[in-house]
N, C-alpha and C positions, 0 to 999 in steps of 0.2 A: 504494500500500500504506500502511495506517495505521501511523504510527511507533510503536515500542514506548514511547518517552518523547517527549513534546512539551511544551516549555516555551514559554509565550507571555507576553510583556510582564512578565516577573518583576522585581519590585522588592524589594530588601532594604535595611533601614536599621538603623543602630546608634544606640542611645540615647546622648545626650551628657549632660553635667552640667547642662544647662539645664532638664531635667525630662522629662516624658513625650514620646512620639514626636511628638505634634502640636506640642509647644512647642519641642523641641530634638532634632534627629536628624541623622545623617550618612548620606546615601545611598551604598551601596557597590555595588549593582547597579541599573542604570538601564534598565529595560525590556528585559531579555534574552530573546531568542527563539532556540531551537534544537531540533533533532530528533535522536534516536538510533533507528536502525532495527534490527530484529531481525537478529542475525547479523553486524552491522557494528560497526566501532569509530569513534567520534567523538573526536578529540583536541581538548581544550580547552587552548589555548596562551596563555601570558602570563607576565609577571614576577610576583614576589611583590607582593601588594597589588592585583592586577588584578581579583580577585573569583573566582578559580577554585575555591578551597576553600570559599568561602561558597556557591557554587552547589551543590557536592556536599552540604554540610550542609543546605541548604534542601531538596534532593530527599529526603533521609532524615529531615527534620524534626528535626535535632539541632543547630540553631543555638544559639550561646551565649545566656544569659539576656538579655544586653543587645541582642540582635538580634531582628528580627521581619520577616516577610514583609508588606509594605505594599501589594502589588498583584500582579496577574497570576495565572496558572494553571500547575500542574505536572501534566499529564495522563499517567497511567500505567495502562494496561489498563482504560481507561474510568473511572478515578477521578481526581478532582482532589486530589492530595496536599496542595496548599496549603490546601484547605478542611477537611481532617481535623484533629482535635485531635492535637497532637504526642504526647501521652501516652495517647491513646485506644487501645482494644482493636484497632481495625482497623489503625491505623498500626503498632502493635507486631507484629501478625501479618504485615504486609507487609515490615517492616524485618527483614532477615536471611533471610526465606524467599523473597520474590519480588525484593527489591532488597537487594543485599549491597555491602559496601564494604571495600576494602583501603586501609589507612592508610599514611602516608608512613614513619613510624618504628615498626617492629614492636616494638622493645625497650620503648618507652613505652606501647604499646597492648596488650601481653600482660602478664598478671599474673605477677609474679615469685614469687608464693606458691603457684601452682597449676601442675600439670603440663600439658604441651602437650595430652595426651590428654583431660584433664578440660575444658580450655577449648574445644577443638574439639567435643567431644561435648555440651557444654552447650547449644549452639544446637539440636542435634538433639533433645535431651530436652525443651527448652522448647517447640519448635514442633510436634513429632510425638508427644510422650509416649512415646518409645522407652524400653525398659528399659535398665539399665546394661550388660547383656551385649550387647544389640543396638547400643547407642551405641558401645561399644568396637569391635565388629566393623566398623561403618560408618566409624568414625574411622580405623581401621587401613587400610581400603580407600582413604579419602581421602588419607591420608599417602603411601601407595604411588602413588596417581594423580598426585600433585604431585612425585614423584621423591625421596622420602626413602629413603636407602640401607638403613635398618633400621626399618621402620614399627613393629614390635612394641616395640623398645627406645624409640622416640621417644614412645610413649604415656606412659612413665614419666619422661620428660626434662623438665627445667625450662628456660624460655627462655634463661636466662643460660648454659646449657651448650651452646647452639647458636651456630653462626656466623651472620653477618648474612643470608647467602643462605638458610640453613635456617629462620631465624626468619620470613623473608618467605614462604617456602613454607608454613610453618605458618599464617600469616595467610591465604594463598590457599586452603588446605585448609578453614579455618574459613568462608571466604566461599562456597565452592562446594559444601559438603557437602549443602546443601539444593537444589542445582541452580537457582539464581535465574535469572530472565529477564533481569535487568539487573545488571551489575557495574560499580560506580563505583570506579575505581582512582586514588587521589590520590597522585601522584608515587611509584609503587610501586618504582622502582629507583634513586632519587636517591642513596641512601647506599651503593650496592653497587659492587663492582668491575665492570669492563667485561665480563669473562667471566661472572660471576654474573648481571649485568644481562641479557646476551644469553640466558642460560639461562632466566631468569624471563620474558622477553618471548616466547621460543619456547614456554614452558609456557602462557602466556596465549593465544597464538595457537592452540595445539593444543586447549585446553579450549573455546575458542570454536567451533572447527570441529566438535568432538564434541557440544556441547550446543546450539549455535545461539543462545547468549546475546548480547545487545547489551552493548557495553563503552563507558563514558564514561571516557576516559583523560585524566587531568589531568596536564600536564607543562609544563616550560619547556625541555625538551631537544628541539631540532628534529631531531636524529638519530633519537631514538625515534619522533617523529612520522612521519618519512619511511619508517620501516620497519614501523610498526604500524597507522597510521590508514587508514581508508577515506575519511573526511571530516575536515575541519579547521575549527575555529572559533577565532578570535583575539580575546582580550579585552584591552582597554586601559582601565584606570581604571573598571572596571565596565560598560563598553559594548562591544558586539560591533562590531568594526571591519572584519572580513573573515571570510567563510565560504564553503565549497564543497568539491568533491571534492579529494582530496589532490594529484593531479597538477596540476590547474588552479591551486590556491593556491600550491604550492611552485615550480612552473615559471614562473609569471607572477604574482608577488605584486603586488597592486594598491595596498595601503595602505602608506604610508611607514614605519609602525611595524613591520610584518612585514618589510619590506625591511631595516630597521635591525637587527632581531633576527638575520636571516640573516647580515649582515655582521659581527655581534659574535661569531660562533662560530669558535673556532680550527679550521682545516681543514688537512688534510695536503697540499693542493695550493697552499698559499700561496707566493707568490714570495719570493725572498730579500730581506730588509729590509722586507717588507710588514707593516703594523701592523693590529691589530684596530681596528674602528671602533665605539666605545661609542655607545649611544643618547644618553646624556647625558655628554659629555666633562667630566672634572673638571679644574679649573685648578690644577695643582700648581705652586708657586713654588719650584723647586729652585735654591738659590744656587750660583753657579759658584765654582770655586777650592777646593772641599772635597776633591777627589780626591787621594789620595796619589800620589807619583811612581810611574809604572808600573815593574814589575820582573819579571824572568823567574823561572821556577821555581815549584814547587807551594806553595800556601799551606797545603794540607791533604793528608796522606797517611794512609790507613788500611791497615795492614800485617798481613795474616793474622789478623784479629780473629775470635774465636769466642765464643759465649755460649750456655749451657745453663740452662734453668729447671727447677725441680722443682715438679710439680703434686701436689696432695693426692690421695690414693687416692679413686677414685670410689665404691667400695663396701667396707665393712668397716673396723673400727677398726685391725686389724693388717695390712691389705693394704699391699703395698709401694708407695711413691710412684712416680710416673711421671716420667721425664726427657724433656724436649722440647728438641731442638736448634734454637734460634731463628736463630742465625747460625753459619755454618761457614766458617772460613778466607776471610773477605771482605777484599779489597784494593781500594782506590780511590785515585785521584790527582786532585786539583782544582788546576789552575793558577790563579795569582793573577788576579783580575779576570774570571774566567770562570764559567760555570754548568755544574754536573754534575747531570744528572737521574738519579734512582734510582727505577726503576719495578718494579712487580710487584703481584700480588694481595694482599689482606689476609692476614696470616699468613706472608708471604714473608720477613719479617725487616727490612723497610725502616725502620720506626720504631725498632726496637731498635738498628740501626746509628746512626740519628740521635741517640738517647739516649746511646749510647756516645761519640759525638763530643762531645756536650755535657757529658760526665762525669756524666750522670745515672745511668748504669750502668757498672759495672766489667767489662771483658771477662775471660773465663776465660783467654784467651791472645791473643797479638798485641799491637799497640800503635797508638796514634794520634799522629801527629806534626803539630804546628802551627808554622808559620813566620810570626811577626808582623813580621818585618823584621830580626831578629837571629839567624836560623838556626833550623832545625827543632828542636823540643823535645818530649819525650815528655809527652803531656797527663796521663797517669796518675801521672807522677812529680812533677808540679808541686805546690808547697806554698806557704803564706804569701802573700807579695806577688806571686809569680809566678802562682799560681793566681788571685789576685784580678784580675790584669791579663788573664788568659785569659778569665775570666768577662765582662770588659768588651769584649774583642775579638771574642767569638763570641756571637751572640744568636740567639734562637729565635722563629719566627712560627708560632703554633698553628693547627690546623685549624678549630677551632670558635670563631667570633668572638663567640658568645654566652657560652660557658662559660669563656673565657680572660680575661675582664675582671671584676674584682671589682665586683658591683653596688652595693656600699656606698661606693665611691670615686668621686669626680668625675674627669673627664678630667685636670684639673690634678694631682690626687694620683697618678693612674696614671702620668703622664709624669714627675712629680717624683721618685717613689719610687726608681727605679734611680739617678738622679743623686744623691739624698740619701745612698743607701747607699755610693756611691763618692766621697763627700766633695766634691761640686761646690757652690760657694757659692750661696746663695739667689738673689742677683741674677742670676747666670749661669743658674740653673735657670729663672727666669721668662722670660728672653729666649729661652732654648733651647726652652722649651715652645711659645712662639708660633711660632718658626721651624719646629719639627717639624710643627705643624698645617698651616702653609702648604706645607711640602714634600709632604704627603700630600693636599693639596687640601681642607682643612677650614678654616672661618673661626675666628678667635680667640675668638669668643663661645662656642665649644664647650667651652672650658676649664671653665666653671662647671657644665656639664651632666653627667648620669650616663649610664652605658651604655644603660639602657632607653630613652633618648630618641633613640637612633640606629638606623638600619637595619643589616642585616647587613653590607653593603658598607662603610658608615661605621665600624662597629665593627672591621672588619678593617683599615681605614686607621689607626685608633687603635692597634691591635696592632702594625702596622708602625712607626708613629711611636714607640711605646714601645721597640721593638727597636732603633731608630736613635738613641735618646737618648744613648747612650754612645759614639757615633761608632765602631761596630764595623768590623772588616775582613771578617768572614764572617757571613752569615745562613744559618741552617738553617731551611728552610721545609717544614713537614709538611702536605701537602695544603692549601695556602693558599687555594684557591678552590673546593674541592669542595662546600662548603655554600652557595654563592652562585649566584644566577641567572646565565645566560650573559651578559647585558648588563653586570652588575656584575663578572663575571669579566674581561671585556675591560678595564674600567677598572683593576682591580687588577693584571692582568698587564702592561698598558702602563706603569702607575706603577712597577712593579718594574724594568722595563727602563730607564726613564728614571733611576731612582735609581742603578742599577748604572753607567750611563754617566757620570753626574755625580759620583758619590762613589767610584768605583773599587771597588765591593763585589764580593765573591765569593759565589756562591750554591751551596748544596747543597739541591736541591729534590726532595722525596719526593712521589710521586704515583702513582695507578693510571690517571690520564687521559693517554693517550699523545698526544692532540692538544695538550694543555697543555704536555707535555714537549717535543714537537716545536717549539712556538712559543718556548719559553724556553731550552732547553738547548743547549750547544755539544757536549757529550759525554754519552752515555747508557750507564748500566749497568743490566742487567735481572736481577732477583733472582727465584729460585724455590726454595722449600723451604730458605731460609737461605743459598743459594749464588749467586754471580754466575755466570750461564750465558752471557751475551753482553755485550760492551761494544764501542762503536764511536763515531766521530763521528756527530752527528745525521744528516747527509745520507746517510752510508753505511748506517746502521742501517735507515732507512726506505726506502732505495732497494733494498737487498738483504739483508733479514733472513735469517739462516742457521738459528738455533736454532728447533726446532718450538714451543717455549714462546713465544718472541717472535712468531712468525708467528700463533699462536693469539690472543695479546693484540691484535695489529693487526687480525685478522679479526673480533674481537668489538666493535670501536669502531663505533657507529652513525654513519653519515655523513648529514648533512642533504641531500646530493645524491641524487636519485632514480636517478642513473646508477650508483651504487655501493651496491646493496642489501646488507643484512647476510645472510651465509650462515649460517643457523641450524644447519645440519648440521655446519658446521666448528667450532662451539663446544660440541658435546656431548662428553661424556666428561671424564676428569680429565687435562687438559693439564699440570697441575703435578706429576704423578707421574713421577719419573725412570725408573721401571721400564717405563713405557708409551712412552717416547720411542724413536724408531727409531735404529738404528745410524747414525752413530758417537756419538750423543749419549746413548744409554741408560746409566743408572747402576744398578748393583746396590745393594741396601740397605747403607747406611753407606759406600758407595764415594764418594770425593771426585772422581775424574777429574782432568783437568788442562786449563788454558786453552791453546788452540792458536791461533796467529795465522794467519788466512786471507787477510788483506789488511793493508796498512799501517794500524796503529792499530785493526784490527778483529779481536777475539779471541772464540773460542767454546769452551765447555767440552765436551770429549769424554770418553767413558768410558776407563778405564785401558787396556783391551785394544786399543781403536782407536787410542789414543795411541801405544802401543808399536808397532803395525803401521805407523803413519804415520812413526815414527822409523826 
């Protein structure tokens, strides 16, 4: 059967400062050949910089100005797309109508100035000449098709009013409204929760079954590959190193690069003490003798913390503002030198709790106690020198390694700034900055460079070094590896473990990735709708999860093993809605329920009626 898309010996180069392509260029694709069949999904796998997104851009002829196709063919339905003018009429007709693309970050790809309905309907009006009324009707159908809860309302909604999952659904609706023959999906679920990711993957599989379209799925997530792909192609530095049917490639990987990728992924079946194996191990020089004397007792206690936000009225100048309860009566305990994992979907309240711990937000009720060695103290009551000392003892590692570093500051300035604020002498700052870089596996010559000169993983190392500059006792890590490739994730997670062992650090790690939490945490607390619904030691939680929300999160994690396929039926519906939980976990609106111990150290939230019956 003739492939829907056939790429043969494709070569793409980027212009360098040396001049035109003939004089100075950098090859990023080296003779790539692959096929996408009708009704099948080809997963294109590799790390950042391997050439995956460049391949997608070449297919749609949307390469950056500095790039050009220097050889090869892109055959689609009898046409060589590589030979067509990128801005020509035929390529514009094919782009969007016969070949569509879902981009990685929907917030940056959707216009904030136009409604979702206008943006989706625009493609229909351009390619078919549909009237405004017809475009609106077809757009409403497309939004319903991709699972929008209220398609009519969504027509008038702006992207910033939608969650990440709904924005991605809007992107999919825009891509499939013209029923394309080929869908190019570039990391379509990277920024999403595991449950939302599973729902988007199920949606793509259903749309493919209904329309017969071919899908080129670009991803670095091998769990997604194992559950979505029919065929797999592995890219390494612009070269195809392995390709074949999914089962053959994943069960018996032949190339060492693919085997290394598989070993770099956190898995639920890892043996106690087993470490991830990075593709390129970083040599961190962590000096001995920095760890404080071990002590018993918690370093951090969150006691009955609640936080409510007021949102502006959606319609009308005099409409009443809406109150949103982000955190409701949350209590946590972190023993010194240990790791507490806080997991849940976006909007569950995890990051709000982290900000309250950092004193970035003040709780409406409850308190946070921190014990730096002289006894627990109420964080909100700290002032003056005591507050200054707390700022030094508790540091934050941000999710986004790109947005959390000032692009105008060199690495030396980034590392010196917190030390300068806290009055550390210049000579000490210089020596400490070099030591910090060595601790996170970077060379001393990085001090003079700026953030744009580093990869995502290197930037995250710089963020960790900055957090360690003041020798803190507690690190709060908000999704510290969610923006990174799996191979770089392995480096960062191993580094964090080594730093904790050497420096005696305590970690509060916030994440929606349960495999990462399983690898890092000693104790895990699960949040849904602002409440802790289950907490247990790591082994107990993953061996015997009790709460339906916890079980839904675990069921939604795509496993790289073909022996543990994702149950798409198990992730449909709203698992975070307390009214939909079965007894004894069901909660009525505004009902708090109570935590009930079901095993030593393992507690689950029950509804009030069920709690009374149990008593």
